[in-house]
N, C-alpha and C positions, 0 to 999 in steps of 0.2 A: 422080430429081427433081432439080429445076434449083434451087438458091438462092435465086435472085431472085424465082421461082415461090413458093417456100415463104413467103419474108419478105414478098408480097405477101398470101399466105392468111392468114398472124398478122396483119396490122396491119388488114384487115378483118375478121377475127374480132374485135379489139381496138376498132375502131371501131364495127363494126355496120354501116359504111357504105362503100360502095366510092369514093362522092366523096372523103371524107374520109381514105381510106386512099391516094388518090391523090395528096392535098395532101402527105400525110406520105413519100411517095416523091417528089413532085417531077414526077409523071407525069400526063397524061392519065386521065380514068375507061377512055377503050376501052382504055387499053396495060394496064391493072390487069383489068381484064375478061377481057384476051386471055390473061394470066397465070395468071390462074383457071382460063381454059377449058383451057388445056394442060396445067394440073394435073389438073385434072378428068377429061381425057383419056386422060391417062396412067395414071391411075387407076381409071378405069371405073366412077367413082362422083359423083354432082352432092355437094357440097363445102358448099353454101348454097342455102336456100331464099329467094328473092326475091319477095316478096308487097307489091305497091304501093312504097313508100319502105323499107319494112322490109327487113333482111336479117338471117336468123338459121342458125345451125351445123344442118346434118342429121347423121343419126346418125354417116355416116360422116365429117363434118367435125369431128366430135365426138372419134371414135375420133383422127383425125390430130393433133389438136391438140397433144397432152402429146409424141407425137414429134417434132412441125415445131420444138416449142419446143426440145425438149433436142436434136436435128438442127443447129438453128440457132447453137445455144450451142458447140456442140463443135466448131466450124466457126470462130466468131468466137475460141473459144478456140488451133485450131491456129495461125488467123492472129496472134495475140498472140504465142503460143512462138517463131514465127521472126522476128516483127519485134522482140520482146527479145533474141535474140542478135546484132541489130544495134545493138541500143541508144535507138533508133529511138523518139519520143514521137509517135504516128500513129493515125490509124483513127477512129473515130467513139466518142465518148462519151453516153452517154444518161444525163441529168439531169433528174430531177424536182424543182421545188422552189416554194412558195407566189409568187403575185403580189404580197405585201407585200415576200418577201425579193429575191425577183428584182428590186425597183422600188429598193429601199432599201440591201439589203447586198452583193449581188453582182457590181454593174456593174466596181468596181474589181479583183474578183479574176477574172472574165471577160476583162477588157481585159489583166492582167498575164500570163494563160494563153494568150490566143490570140499575145500579142508573143513569151513564151519559147517556145511549141509550134505553129508555123503549121501544120505537117504536120497536127496534130489537128484533129477538126470537134467541137462538142458540138452535140448534139441535145437542145433543153430544151422539155420540158412543165410547161408551169406546171397546175396544180392545188392542191387543198385539202392540207394537211400530212397528213390522214388517208388521203388517197386516193394520196398519194405511198407511204406505208407499203405500202399495197398492190399498189402496182407494183415495189417493191423485193423483197416476198414472192413475186410471181410471175415474177420474172427481166426484166419489162419495161423495169424501167431501173437501171443500174449502180450510181447515188450519188442519195443525195436530202440536200438543204440544206432544212430545214424546223423548225417548233417540233418540239422532242422532245416525245414520248409521257409522261405522268407515269408511267406504270408501263413498266419494260423488258421486249422479248420476247427472249427466252434465243436466238431467232434471227438476229437483228439486231445486228450493232453499232451503238452511239449514241455520239458524239463530242462535247460540247459546245462550241464555238466562242465563240457571244455570249450574254452576257447582255442581256436585253431588259425593262427596268422596266417596269409597266405604270400608266397614271396613270389617274385619273378625270377625268373632263370636262365641262361643258355649255357652251352658250353665255352670251353676256354676258347675254343679258334672260331667261335661265333664272331662276325661282325662287329655287333654290337657291345661285346665283350672290350673292346679296344680303349673303350673309355666308358667303363660303367657307371662312372660318378656324373655322368652327366646325360643320361639318358631321360628320357619325355618318352611318352603317349606317342606322340608324334612320329616315334623314331620306330617305335616296335611298331606304328601300323605300316612301316614301310617293308616289314620282314614276316614271313609266313610264320605261323604260332600250330604249336600242338597241344591240344587241350584237350579238356574233359567236355563230354558232348553238350551243345548248349542247351540242351534242354533239362540238363542235371540242374540240382540246386549252384552246386559250384560255376558250372559254365554260364549260369543266369548272371553269378556276381560280375564276371567278367565281360559279357556281351553287353549286361548295362552300363557299366563303367564306360565303355567306349561310346556306347551311343550317347550318352549325357554331355561327351566330349566333342560329337557330331565326327567320328573317326571311323575310317572302315575296319572292320576285325579280319584278316586276313587268315583264316583256318586252314592248314593244309593237309591236317591229319585232326581226327578225333576218337577216344575211345575212352569208355569208363573204368579202365583199369589203369589208376596213376602208377604202379610201377612201369606198366609199357611204357607213359608218357614218359616217366623219369628216364629211361634209358633210350628213348629216341632223341630226346632235348640233346641229353650227354653224348651222342652221336654227332650232333650237328645238324638234326635235323628243321629244328627250329626254336624260338624262345618258348617258355611256357611258365603258366603260374600255378606251385604246387604248395601245398602245405610246408610249412618253416620246419618241420621235423623230417622229412623227406631229403634238404640239402644233404649234397655229397660232397666229396673232392673232384670228382668230375663236371658240379657244376657249378658257376659262378652267379652270385647274386646280383640282381640289376635294381637297385635302390631308383624308382622311379620316382623322380621329381613331384612332391605334394602329395603322391597316392599311399596310403597303406590301406589294404585289404585282409578281411580275416571272414571265415565263416563260424558258425555255432555247431558245436558236436552235442548231442543230449540223448535223451528217453524220450521215447512215445509210446503210448498206449492211449486204447480205446476207451472213452469217457463212459461209456454206459456200460463197461466191463468190471464184472466184480474179481478183483486181483486175486490170486491165489497165494498162499503163504509164500511158495517158493519165489513167486515173484515178488512180495514186498521184501521178501528176505534179499534176492539178489539187488532189489533199488537200493535198499538200506547201503549194501556193499560199496556199490557201483556209486553214490554220491557220497560215499566216506572216503573214496580213494584218493591218493596223492593227487596235484596237479592243480591248473589253474581253472577252478572250477568257479561258476557263476551262482550268484545266490539266486 
């Protein structure tokens, strides 16, 4: 079995799409289809059912999937071992991160890494922090820079990098802005909120706060895109809680009495995985970057 064919198989299985897999591989869709056809021919079994635009694994494909992952990881590990002997930082680093962190925190880190190690390539997947954890658990990403989970899973290493204060905000013409110095959680409970999904780590912080104070949380809209939340709050559709770094002229801070919220942004990788030199170099640059880092 050819490694390139196995990699194509894995990406089609992950994406559920030949076209999306082709984009990830920087190939045409026919080229990906040919690789899958060669693999199916060699195995004598169909690996995917193609019904309309829907692509799913056959029984044979499901049987191959864990072995394909293991073979790919072993070959990549062998490549890293040889490269480590020369001391070269090269190859591909698969990194998962959120859109917010990718926009507000990672640019200087990525710039420093690319300048220090031009032989290495970072393949970034933008996703929710919760999904990034899944990518680490499945071995599909080597590192993740995300909002750290409130509860630590023993199978992953979570290293804090930035403290990220959260701030209550609303539009200038929102009723809560009329007397922002005397705002309480009870006042907030009377008005609809626009928040990150309550299943997200950030949403859980707000949900837990209101539950602890025995207050109902009126969520009128929820989305995992913080830039969208900021825009909707800025036009007066509700109050919100966002990182302090996202405060803009269109939004007013609501200093809620006795409440100080924050989340922790950091690095996550699987405890049982041997990190590549590229990953180790990235971690060194990430943890040495400027900012309010935790020990």
